[in-house]
C-alpha positions as CSV (number, residue, x, y, z in Angstrom):
1,M,0.0,0.0,0.0
2,L,2.8,2.4,0.9
3,E,4.6,1.4,-2.3
4,Q,1.5,2.3,-4.4
5,M,1.2,5.7,-2.7
6,I,4.8,6.5,-3.4
7,Q,4.4,5.4,-7.0
8,N,1.3,7.7,-7.4
9,V,3.2,10.7,-5.9
10,I,6.1,10.1,-8.2
11,E,3.8,9.9,-11.3
12,K,2.0,13.1,-10.3
13,F,5.3,14.8,-9.8
14,I,6.6,13.8,-13.2
15,K,3.4,14.9,-14.9
16,A,3.6,18.3,-13.1
17,K,7.3,19.1,-13.4
18,Y,8.8,16.8,-16.1
19,H,5.9,16.0,-18.4
20,H,8.3,16.2,-21.4
21,I,10.2,13.1,-20.4
22,R,7.1,11.0,-21.1
23,L,7.3,12.0,-24.8
24,P,9.8,10.6,-27.2
25,S,12.4,13.2,-28.3
26,S,12.3,12.1,-31.9
27,V,9.3,10.8,-33.9
28,F,8.0,10.2,-37.4
29,A,5.8,12.9,-38.9
30,K,3.8,13.0,-42.1
31,I,4.0,16.1,-44.3
32,T,0.4,17.4,-44.8
33,K,1.1,20.7,-46.5
34,V,4.1,22.3,-48.3
35,Q,4.8,25.9,-49.1
36,E,8.0,26.8,-50.9
37,Q,9.7,30.1,-50.0
38,A,12.8,31.7,-51.4
39,E,15.3,30.1,-49.1
40,Y,13.3,27.5,-47.1
41,Y,10.1,25.5,-47.0
42,I,7.2,25.7,-44.6
43,Y,5.4,22.4,-43.6
44,N,2.4,21.3,-41.7
45,L,3.1,18.0,-39.9
46,K,1.1,15.2,-38.3
47,I,3.0,13.3,-35.7
48,L,3.0,9.5,-36.2
49,D,3.4,6.6,-33.8
50,E,6.1,3.9,-34.1
51,N,3.9,2.0,-36.6
52,K,3.7,5.2,-38.8
53,A,0.0,5.7,-38.1
54,I,-1.3,9.1,-37.1
55,N,-0.9,9.7,-33.4
56,P,-4.2,11.3,-32.1
57,E,-2.4,12.6,-29.0
58,F,-0.8,15.3,-31.1
59,P,-2.5,18.1,-33.0
60,E,-1.3,19.0,-36.5
61,I,1.7,21.2,-36.2
62,P,1.6,24.1,-38.6
63,E,4.3,26.3,-40.2
64,V,7.4,24.3,-39.5
65,K,10.3,25.9,-41.3
66,S,13.1,23.8,-42.8
67,E,15.7,24.0,-45.6
68,I,15.2,20.3,-46.3
69,K,13.0,19.7,-49.4
70,L,10.1,17.3,-48.8
71,E,6.9,16.7,-50.6
72,N,3.3,16.4,-49.4
73,G,2.7,12.8,-48.1
74,D,6.4,12.2,-47.3
75,I,7.4,10.9,-43.8
76,A,10.1,12.7,-42.0
77,T,12.0,12.2,-38.8
78,V,11.6,15.1,-36.5
79,L,12.9,16.2,-33.1
80,L,10.6,17.6,-30.4
81,L,13.0,20.1,-28.9
82,Y,13.0,20.5,-25.1
83,G,9.9,18.4,-24.7
84,Q,7.7,20.8,-26.5
85,L,6.2,21.1,-29.9
86,N,9.2,23.0,-31.1
87,V,9.8,20.8,-34.1
88,Y,13.1,20.4,-36.0
89,I,13.0,18.3,-39.2
90,I,16.0,16.0,-39.5
91,G,15.3,14.3,-42.8
92,K,13.1,12.1,-45.0
93,V,12.4,8.5,-43.9
94,I,13.2,6.1,-46.7
C-alpha cells in the first residue's frame, strides 16, 4: 500500500514538473502541407506513432520551417526540442 502511494506521488510529480520526459524526443511525422519560400520550406506535420499511423495525442503542427525539401505525403524524422512542440526536421524517412 505504501509502495502504491509512493508510485502515485512520483507519477503526479513527473506529470507536473517533467511532463516532457514522457514523450519521445524524436518521432515520425507525415507532411500534410508544403509551401515553398525563397530560401526555405514551410510544412504542416502530423505526428505518427512507431507504426507510422497518425498519433491522435498530437495536434497537427503548422508552419514548421526547414531547408530540407520534402513533398506532401512524405514521412520525415523530427525532433521535439525541449519536450515541447518546437519541431526540427532531421530528414526524410526512406
